C-alpha positions in Angstrom: -6.0 18.1 -0.7 -2.9 17.1 -2.7 -3.4 14.2 -5.2 -0.8 12.4 -7.2 -1.8 10.5 -10.4 -1.1 6.8 -10.0 -2.9 4.9 -12.8 -5.9 4.4 -15.0 -7.9 1.2 -14.5 -9.7 -0.6 -17.4 -12.2 -3.4 -16.9 -11.6 -6.5 -19.0 -13.1 -9.9 -19.5 -9.8 -11.4 -20.6 -7.1 -12.9 -18.3 -4.0 -10.8 -18.2 -0.3 -11.7 -17.6 0.7 -11.1 -14.0 -2.8 -10.8 -12.5 -3.2 -10.6 -8.7 -6.4 -11.8 -7.0 -8.0 -9.4 -4.5 -10.2 -11.7 -2.4 -12.3 -9.0 -0.7 -13.7 -7.8 -4.1 -13.2 -11.0 -6.1 -11.3 -9.2 -8.8 -8.1 -9.9 -10.7 -5.8 -6.9 -11.1 -2.5 -6.1 -12.9 0.3 -3.9 -11.6 0.0 -0.5 -13.4 3.7 0.2 -12.5 4.6 -2.5 -15.0 2.6 -1.0 -17.9 4.3 1.7 -19.9 1.2 3.9 -19.7 0.3 3.1 -16.1 -2.7 1.0 -17.0 -4.3 -1.4 -14.5 -6.5 -4.2 -15.9 -9.4 -5.4 -13.7 -11.1 -8.7 -14.3 -14.1 -9.3 -12.1 -15.3 -12.8 -11.0 -19.0 -13.3 -11.8 -19.8 -13.3 -8.1 -17.8 -10.2 -7.3 -19.6 -8.0 -4.8 -18.5 -5.0 -6.8 -21.3 -3.7 -9.0 -22.1 -0.6 -10.9 -19.7 2.0 -12.3 -16.6 0.6 -10.6 -17.1 -2.7 -12.4 -18.5 -1.2 -15.7 -16.4 1.9 -16.3 -12.7 2.8 -16.5 -11.3 4.8 -13.5 -8.5 7.2 -12.7 -6.6 6.6 -9.6 -4.8 9.1 -7.4 -2.6 8.6 -4.3 -3.7 10.7 -1.3 -2.5 11.0 2.2 -5.9 10.4 3.7 -8.6 8.4 1.8 -11.4 9.3 4.2 -10.6 13.0 3.9 -10.5 12.7 0.1 -14.0 11.2 -0.1 -15.6 13.5 2.4 -18.7 15.1 0.9 -18.3 13.1 -2.4 -20.6 10.5 -4.1 -18.9 7.4 -2.6 -19.7 4.3 -4.7 -17.2 1.9 -3.0 -16.4 2.6 0.7 -12.8 2.5 1.9 -11.4 -1.0 2.3 -7.9 -2.6 2.5 -7.1 -5.0 -0.4 -3.8 -5.7 1.5 -2.2 -4.5 4.7 -1.2 -0.8 4.8 -3.1 -0.1 1.6 -6.6 1.5 1.6 -8.7 2.4 -1.4 -12.2 4.0 -2.0 -14.1 4.9 -5.2 -16.2 7.9 -5.9 -18.3 9.0 -8.9 -17.7 12.6 -9.9 -18.7 14.5 -13.1 -19.6 11.1 -14.6 -16.2 9.6 -14.0 -15.1 6.9 -11.6 -12.2 8.1 -9.4 -10.1 5.8 -7.1 -8.3 7.3 -4.1 -5.4 5.2 -2.7 -3.6 5.6 0.6 -0.3 3.8 1.2 3.1 4.6 2.8 5.4 2.9 0.3 5.0 1.4 -3.2 6.1 -1.9 -1.6 2.8 -1.9 0.4 0.8 -2.4 -2.8 -0.4 -6.0 -3.4 0.9 -6.4 -6.9 
């Protein structure tokens, strides 16, 4: 399956300029397209349902045509969900690293 690098995600405890709140996961995120090195910062609310590696480790994100196909047979640690319309993400753990797969038609579909 073809993958296209999109960003790296770094957990933080500090508020960041331009954060966007994702209600489903109770996490504040920044737009990696606005960072010179394609970095997304994630700040989790204390009561966020996200636990484990997605919350505690950095991740690498790739754009794919089909999230469900990309995670088939993988160690899924966060099932596919839609943080905004026309935008689906899922997270896996592979070789000790957290990987995010993102499915969207246009960059404008992203919530940031």
